[in-house]
SERO-4910 file (N, C-alpha, C, O; in steps of 0.05 Angstrom, whole numbers):
BEGIN
 pado doro    nc1    nc2    nc3   cac1   cac2   cac3    cc1    cc2    cc3    oc1    oc2    oc3
  Met    A     17    -25     -3     -3      0     -6     19     25     -2     39     26     13
  Val    A     11     44    -18     29     67    -23     14     90     -2    -10     93     -4
  Leu    A     28    106     19     16    127     32     11    149     14     26    157     -3
  Asp    A    -12    159     18    -25    179      2    -26    173    -30    -23    190    -47
  Gly    A    -30    149    -35    -37    136    -47    -57    123    -58    -78    134    -55
  Thr    A    -58    102    -71    -80     76    -81    -79     58    -59    -58     58    -45
  Gly    A    -98     41    -53    -92     14    -40   -103     13    -15   -108     35     -4
  Ser    A   -108     -8     -3   -114     -2     25   -113    -28     40   -121    -47     28
  Ile    A   -104    -32     64    -99    -59     82   -123    -58    103   -132    -37    113
  Gln    A   -132    -85    107   -151    -86    127   -156   -116    141   -149   -137    130
  Asn    A   -166   -115    162   -173   -143    173   -200   -142    188   -215   -124    181
  Ser    A   -207   -155    203   -239   -159    212   -243   -137    227   -266   -135    233
  Gln    A   -227   -118    237   -229    -97    254   -229    -67    237   -249    -53    239
  Cys    A   -215    -61    227   -205    -36    211   -197    -41    185   -190    -63    177
  Gln    A   -199    -17    170   -182    -14    139   -167     10    145   -175     29    160
  Ile    A   -148      9    136   -125     31    128   -121     36    106   -111     18     93
  Asn    A   -127     62     90   -136     72     63   -108     84     59   -100     99     77
  Gly    A    -92     79     39    -72     94     27    -73    125     25    -56    140     35
  Ala    A    -96    133      8   -110    157      2   -113    175     30   -128    167     48
  Gly    A   -102    193     31   -112    205     62    -82    201     83    -76    217    101
  Ser    A    -70    180     76    -49    167    100    -22    183     84    -18    189     60
  Ser    A     -6    185    107     23    201    101     46    194    125     43    184    148
  Ala    A     62    200    116     90    192    134    109    212    128    119    214    106
  Thr    A    117    232    151    129    256    149    163    250    172    162    247    197
  Gly    A    183    251    159    203    255    176    219    278    178    222    293    158
  Arg    A    232    283    203    244    304    205    257    303    231    248    299    253
  Gly    A    283    310    221    307    297    246    302    270    263    302    249    250
  Asp    A    297    271    288    291    240    296    271    237    306    268    222    325
  Thr    A    243    256    292    213    247    290    204    243    264    211    253    243
  Leu    A    181    218    272    167    209    248    142    214    261    136    207    284
  Thr    A    124    228    241     99    235    238     84    214    219     88    217    195
  Leu    A     70    198    225     52    183    217     24    189    215     16    192    238
  Thr    A      4    194    197    -17    205    194    -37    181    183    -38    184    159
  Leu    A    -52    159    190    -68    146    175    -97    147    172   -110    155    191
  Asn    A   -111    139    147   -136    146    143   -148    122    150   -146    104    134
  Val    A   -161    116    173   -171     88    188   -201     91    182   -213    113    182
  Phe    A   -213     68    177   -243     67    178   -246     39    195   -233     19    191
  Phe    A   -266     42    216   -270     25    241   -293     11    230   -309     28    222
  Phe    A   -302    -14    226   -324    -32    222   -335    -36    241   -322    -39    262
  Glu    A   -367    -37    241   -384    -33    262   -382    -52    287   -389    -47    310
  Ser    A   -369    -75    276   -370    -97    294   -351    -90    312   -356   -100    334
  Phe    A   -325    -70    311   -317    -60    324   -320    -38    348   -303    -19    349
  Val    A   -337    -39    365   -343    -23    379   -333    -24    414   -329    -45    427
  Gly    A   -332     -3    422   -328     -5    453   -301     12    459   -294     31    444
  Asn    A   -288      4    481   -261     19    485   -244     10    467   -247    -12    458
  Gln    A   -224     27    459   -203     22    447   -176     32    451   -175     53    463
  Ala    A   -152     20    443   -127     29    448   -106     28    429   -104      8    415
  Val    A    -92     46    425    -70     47    402    -43     40    414    -36     53    435
  Tyr    A    -27     20    403      5     19    424     22     20    398     13     10    377
  Ser    A     39     28    399     63     36    386     94     26    396     97     28    420
  Ala    A    113     16    383    143      6    388    158     19    366    150     25    344
  Ala    A    183     23    377    199     27    361    231     20    368    239     20    391
  Arg    A    249     13    342    274      0    354    295     19    331    285     27    310
  Asp    A    315     22    336    336     23    316    341      4    292    329    -17    290
  Ser    A    358     13    273    360     -8    254    382    -28    251    387    -41    231
  Gly    A    392    -29    275    414    -46    284    399    -70    303    411    -91    305
  Gly    A    378    -66    314    354    -78    329    369    -79    366    360    -95    382
  Asn    A    390    -61    371    403    -58    396    385    -44    419    385    -53    442
  Asn    A    368    -18    409    352     -9    429    323     -6    419    318     -1    396
  Asn    A    308     -9    435    274    -23    426    266    -10    455    276    -10    477
  Thr    A    240      3    442    224     18    470    203     -2    481    193      1    503
  Gly    A    197    -23    467    178    -40    476    148    -28    469    149     -9    454
  Trp    A    125    -36    478    103    -30    470     93     -5    486     89     -8    511
  Gln    A     87     20    475     70     49    495     48     47    484     41     37    463
  Ala    A     35     57    501     -2     62    496      5     86    488     24     97    498
  Leu    A    -11    100    465     -7    124    451    -36    138    458    -37    161    465
  Gly    A    -55    123    455    -77    138    455   -107    114    473   -103     92    483
  Thr    A   -123    124    471   -148    108    473   -179    128    467   -183    152    471
  Trp    A   -190    113    460   -216    126    448   -245     97    454   -242     74    460
  Ser    A   -267    112    448   -290     96    450   -304     96    427   -313    118    420
  Leu    A   -309     72    408   -330     79    387   -359     71    398   -363     52    413
  Gln    A   -374     85    389   -400     75    394   -421     75    370   -444     67    374
***
């Protein structure tokens, strides 16, 4: 899938669309914006987790909670 292009990926809970999604890097910061559509069956309290590591695999943040929301 190309960000800010065509295509999408999905599972039973959501779909991420390439159109409207982007990734921008500046210095040591990466900003990832995703165009996400949640299916009706995926309701209730949700959380987003992220992890990062360097290219050598030596430093790893482990999974960190980035935010929560509730789908109604």
